[in-house]
C-alpha positions as CSV (number, residue, x, y, z in Angstrom):
1,M,-15.9,-19.8,-6.8
2,I,-13.6,-16.8,-6.7
3,A,-16.5,-14.6,-5.6
4,K,-16.6,-16.8,-2.0
5,A,-12.6,-17.0,-2.0
6,A,-12.6,-13.0,-2.1
7,V,-15.4,-12.7,0.9
8,I,-13.7,-14.8,2.9
9,L,-10.3,-13.3,2.3
10,S,-12.5,-9.8,3.3
11,V,-13.4,-11.1,5.9
12,V,-10.1,-12.5,7.3
13,A,-9.0,-9.4,6.9
14,L,-11.0,-7.2,8.6
15,A,-11.2,-9.3,11.1
16,S,-7.4,-9.4,11.4
17,A,-7.4,-5.9,11.6
18,G,-9.6,-6.1,14.6
19,L,-12.7,-4.5,12.5
20,V,-15.4,-7.5,12.3
21,Q,-15.1,-9.9,15.1
22,L,-15.4,-13.5,14.1
23,G,-17.0,-16.0,16.9
24,H,-15.8,-16.7,20.7
25,G,-11.9,-15.6,21.1
26,Y,-12.0,-12.2,19.9
27,E,-13.3,-10.7,23.1
28,G,-10.1,-8.5,23.5
29,Y,-10.4,-6.5,20.7
30,E,-14.2,-5.0,21.5
31,H,-12.2,-1.8,22.6
32,A,-10.2,-1.5,19.1
33,L,-13.2,-0.6,17.4
34,Q,-13.4,2.3,19.2
35,F,-10.2,3.5,17.9
36,A,-10.1,1.8,14.6
37,P,-9.6,4.3,11.3
38,A,-12.5,5.2,9.8
39,A,-12.5,3.1,6.3
40,H,-13.0,6.1,3.2
41,A,-14.0,4.6,-0.4
42,H,-14.1,6.5,-3.3
43,Y,-16.9,5.6,-5.2
44,P,-17.2,6.5,-8.9
45,S,-19.5,9.8,-10.4
46,H,-21.6,8.9,-13.3
47,D,-19.0,10.9,-15.0
48,E,-16.0,8.1,-14.5
49,H,-15.6,5.4,-16.5
50,V,-14.9,2.1,-14.6
51,D,-13.8,-1.1,-16.6
52,Y,-15.4,-3.7,-14.6
53,H,-13.5,-6.9,-16.5
54,A,-10.4,-5.3,-16.4
55,H,-8.0,-7.7,-15.0
56,P,-7.8,-7.8,-11.0
57,K,-4.2,-7.3,-9.3
58,Y,-3.3,-5.8,-6.7
59,D,-0.8,-6.1,-3.5
60,Y,-1.0,-4.7,0.1
61,S,0.4,-5.3,3.2
62,Y,-0.3,-3.7,7.0
63,S,1.2,-4.1,10.1
64,V,0.7,-3.4,14.1
65,S,2.5,-3.0,16.8
66,D,1.2,-2.0,20.1
67,P,3.2,-2.6,23.1
68,H,0.8,-1.1,25.2
69,T,-1.9,-3.2,24.4
70,G,-0.3,-6.0,23.1
71,D,-1.6,-6.2,19.7
72,H,0.7,-7.6,17.2
73,K,-0.6,-8.5,13.7
74,T,0.7,-8.4,10.5
75,Q,-1.1,-9.3,6.8
76,H,0.2,-9.6,3.4
77,E,-2.1,-10.1,0.3
78,A,-1.5,-10.2,-3.3
79,R,-3.9,-10.9,-6.2
80,D,-3.1,-11.4,-9.9
81,G,-6.0,-12.3,-12.0
82,D,-7.9,-15.1,-10.9
83,V,-4.7,-16.1,-8.1
84,V,-4.8,-14.9,-4.7
85,K,-1.6,-15.4,-2.2
86,G,-1.5,-14.4,1.4
87,E,-0.2,-14.8,5.1
88,Y,-1.3,-12.9,7.9
89,S,0.0,-13.7,11.5
90,L,-0.8,-12.4,15.2
91,L,0.4,-12.9,18.8
92,Q,-2.4,-14.2,20.4
93,P,-3.5,-13.5,24.3
94,D,-2.0,-16.6,25.8
95,G,1.3,-15.8,24.2
96,S,1.0,-18.0,21.2
97,F,1.8,-16.7,17.8
98,R,-0.5,-18.0,14.9
99,K,0.7,-17.4,11.0
100,V,-2.0,-18.3,8.6
101,T,-0.7,-18.6,4.9
102,Y,-3.4,-18.9,1.8
103,T,-4.2,-19.7,-1.6
104,A,-7.2,-19.2,-3.6
105,D,-8.0,-20.0,-7.1
106,D,-10.2,-21.2,-9.5
107,H,-9.0,-24.5,-9.7
108,N,-7.9,-25.4,-5.9
109,G,-10.7,-23.5,-4.5
110,F,-9.2,-21.8,-0.9
111,N,-6.7,-23.4,0.7
112,A,-5.0,-21.9,4.5
113,V,-2.3,-23.9,6.2
114,V,-2.5,-22.6,9.8
115,H,0.8,-22.6,12.1
116,N,0.4,-22.5,15.8
117,T,3.9,-21.6,18.0
118,A,3.6,-22.6,21.9
119,P,3.4,-19.9,24.0
120,H,6.3,-17.6,25.0
121,H,6.7,-16.8,28.7
122,E,9.5,-15.4,30.3
123,F,10.7,-16.6,33.9
124,H,12.0,-14.4,36.4
């Protein structure tokens, strides 16, 4: 169950970062793929010991605010053992704001709460 939640959270994180597209509605992010930084991964060498049963624990955040493209989004996620908690938000093309708060654990599975605000329009 945790493996499924980890996959879902990874896809959500990559989609939020503009590195992966999910279905329709993300047409405006194609250009972001051209400018996305290359991901660099460290893979252990044969001489390094890796404890694959260690207690998983991490905490990360990122944000993008680009007034030129209108791309505004944030994400924060923390994991301690089999419990994952996080949230991400983004300004959508229509001016509305979406915030998703999620949790995942062995007992409750993956749960997300989505909050959308009405589009903000300025009148002149």
